[in-house]
C-alpha positions as CSV (number, residue, x, y, z in Angstrom):
1,X,19.9,-10.9,-0.3
2,X,23.3,-9.1,-0.3
3,X,25.9,-11.5,1.6
4,X,27.1,-8.5,4.2
5,X,23.1,-8.1,5.1
6,X,23.4,-11.7,6.5
7,X,26.2,-11.7,7.4
8,X,25.6,-8.9,10.3
9,X,23.1,-11.8,11.4
10,X,25.3,-14.3,11.4
11,X,26.9,-16.7,14.3
12,X,30.2,-18.7,13.1
13,X,29.6,-18.1,9.6
14,X,25.6,-19.3,9.6
15,X,22.0,-17.5,9.9
16,X,19.2,-19.1,11.5
17,X,15.9,-19.9,8.5
18,X,12.7,-21.1,9.1
19,X,11.4,-23.3,7.0
20,X,7.6,-22.9,5.7
21,X,6.2,-25.5,8.5
22,X,7.8,-23.8,11.6
23,X,11.2,-25.4,12.0
24,X,14.3,-23.3,12.6
25,X,17.5,-24.5,10.4
26,X,20.8,-23.1,10.2
27,X,22.6,-22.3,6.7
28,X,26.0,-20.9,5.6
29,X,25.3,-17.2,4.5
30,X,26.8,-18.3,1.0
31,X,23.8,-20.7,0.8
32,X,21.4,-18.3,2.6
33,X,18.6,-16.3,0.5
34,X,19.9,-17.4,-2.9
35,X,18.2,-17.3,-5.8
36,X,20.5,-17.9,-9.1
37,X,20.7,-14.8,-11.6
38,X,17.6,-13.3,-10.1
39,X,19.0,-9.7,-10.9
40,X,19.5,-10.7,-14.4
41,X,17.9,-10.4,-17.5
42,X,18.2,-12.9,-20.3
43,X,18.8,-11.7,-23.4
44,X,16.7,-13.3,-26.8
45,X,20.1,-14.6,-27.8
46,X,19.8,-16.6,-24.5
47,X,23.2,-14.3,-23.2
48,X,22.7,-13.1,-19.8
49,X,22.6,-8.8,-19.2
50,X,24.1,-8.3,-15.7
51,X,23.1,-4.5,-15.4
52,X,21.0,-4.4,-12.7
53,X,23.7,-6.7,-10.7
54,X,26.8,-4.7,-11.2
55,X,24.7,-1.7,-10.5
56,X,23.8,-2.9,-7.6
57,X,27.5,-3.8,-6.5
58,X,28.8,-0.4,-7.2
59,X,26.2,1.8,-6.3
60,X,24.1,0.0,-3.2
61,X,26.5,-3.1,-1.6
62,X,29.5,-1.9,-2.3
63,X,29.0,1.3,-1.1
64,X,27.0,0.5,2.1
65,X,29.3,-3.0,3.3
66,X,31.3,-0.5,5.3
67,X,28.3,2.0,6.8
68,X,26.5,-1.4,8.0
69,X,29.6,-2.5,9.5
70,X,30.3,0.4,11.1
71,X,26.5,0.4,12.7
72,X,27.1,-2.7,13.6
73,X,29.8,-2.2,15.9
74,X,28.3,0.8,17.6
75,X,29.4,4.2,15.7
76,X,26.0,6.1,15.7
77,X,24.3,8.7,14.5
78,X,25.2,8.2,11.0
79,X,26.9,11.2,8.6
80,X,24.1,12.7,6.1
81,X,25.7,10.7,3.3
82,X,26.4,7.3,5.2
83,X,23.0,8.1,6.3
84,X,21.4,7.8,2.8
85,X,23.6,5.4,1.9
86,X,22.1,2.8,4.2
87,X,18.5,4.0,3.2
88,X,19.0,3.5,-0.1
89,X,20.5,0.1,0.5
90,X,17.3,-0.8,2.7
91,X,15.2,0.3,0.0
92,X,16.8,-1.9,-2.6
93,X,16.5,-5.2,-0.3
94,X,12.3,-4.6,-0.7
95,X,12.8,-4.1,-4.3
96,X,14.9,-6.9,-4.4
97,X,12.1,-9.5,-3.1
98,X,10.1,-12.2,-5.3
99,X,7.0,-10.5,-3.8
100,X,8.2,-7.2,-5.0
101,X,9.2,-8.9,-8.5
102,X,5.8,-9.9,-8.7
103,X,3.7,-7.0,-8.3
104,X,5.8,-5.2,-10.9
105,X,5.1,-7.9,-13.6
106,X,1.4,-7.5,-12.3
107,X,1.4,-3.8,-12.7
108,X,3.4,-4.0,-16.2
109,X,0.6,-6.7,-17.4
110,X,-2.3,-4.8,-16.1
111,X,-1.5,-1.5,-15.3
112,X,0.8,-0.2,-18.2
113,X,-1.3,-1.2,-20.9
114,X,-4.0,1.5,-20.2
115,X,-1.5,4.4,-19.3
116,X,-0.2,3.9,-22.5
117,X,-3.6,3.8,-24.1
118,X,-4.4,6.6,-22.2
119,X,-0.9,8.6,-23.2
120,X,-1.5,7.5,-27.3
121,X,-5.2,9.2,-26.9
122,X,-3.5,12.0,-25.6
123,X,-0.8,12.3,-28.4
124,X,-3.4,11.9,-31.3
125,X,-5.8,14.6,-30.0
126,X,-2.7,16.7,-29.9
127,X,-1.3,16.1,-33.2
128,X,-4.8,16.7,-34.6
129,X,-5.3,19.8,-32.9
130,X,-8.7,18.8,-31.8
131,X,-10.0,16.7,-28.9
132,X,-11.4,13.1,-29.9
133,X,-14.7,11.9,-30.2
134,X,-15.6,9.7,-27.4
135,X,-16.3,7.1,-30.9
136,X,-12.6,8.0,-31.6
137,X,-11.3,8.1,-28.2
138,X,-12.0,4.4,-27.5
139,X,-11.2,2.9,-30.9
140,X,-7.6,4.9,-30.1
141,X,-7.8,3.5,-26.6
142,X,-8.6,0.1,-27.7
143,X,-6.0,-0.2,-30.6
144,X,-3.4,1.2,-28.5
145,X,-4.1,-2.0,-26.0
146,X,-4.7,-4.6,-28.0
147,X,-3.0,-3.4,-31.4
148,X,-6.7,-3.9,-32.8
149,X,-10.3,-3.2,-31.6
150,X,-11.5,-6.1,-29.8
151,X,-14.8,-7.4,-29.4
152,X,-16.9,-4.8,-27.2
153,X,-20.3,-5.3,-26.0
154,X,-21.3,-2.1,-27.1
155,X,-21.1,-1.1,-30.6
156,X,-18.6,1.9,-32.1
């Protein structure tokens, strides 16, 4: 979570948090809601890509910080551009969570392969200039998912 959002709720540079057990605690804004390298990608050679962090800083957090400050100071309603910036920043807050990251990974692992395989069937039909038979369709589908035909409970 960006510090400028946390500062909006801070008192004396601290925010009030709650442990999982329910007990409240004060924590400094600079240490609240911190997940090291959350928006970086580990590359194969061990380097880290910070493209998302850079994008968020330049196009979301940087532009929205003064808008949120204006809202806190009572400047309302916002003009159209400011309103759009605030909505964009709020939407990014949803995406910047562990829960969304987990959902995104599950979609990538479970849903994307089936969508990809379905596209492969359509691609083959287009290239051949004819519809595939049921057997061909299943062969292309499962080969696109697994790179080979799996052991299926029915015969092709």
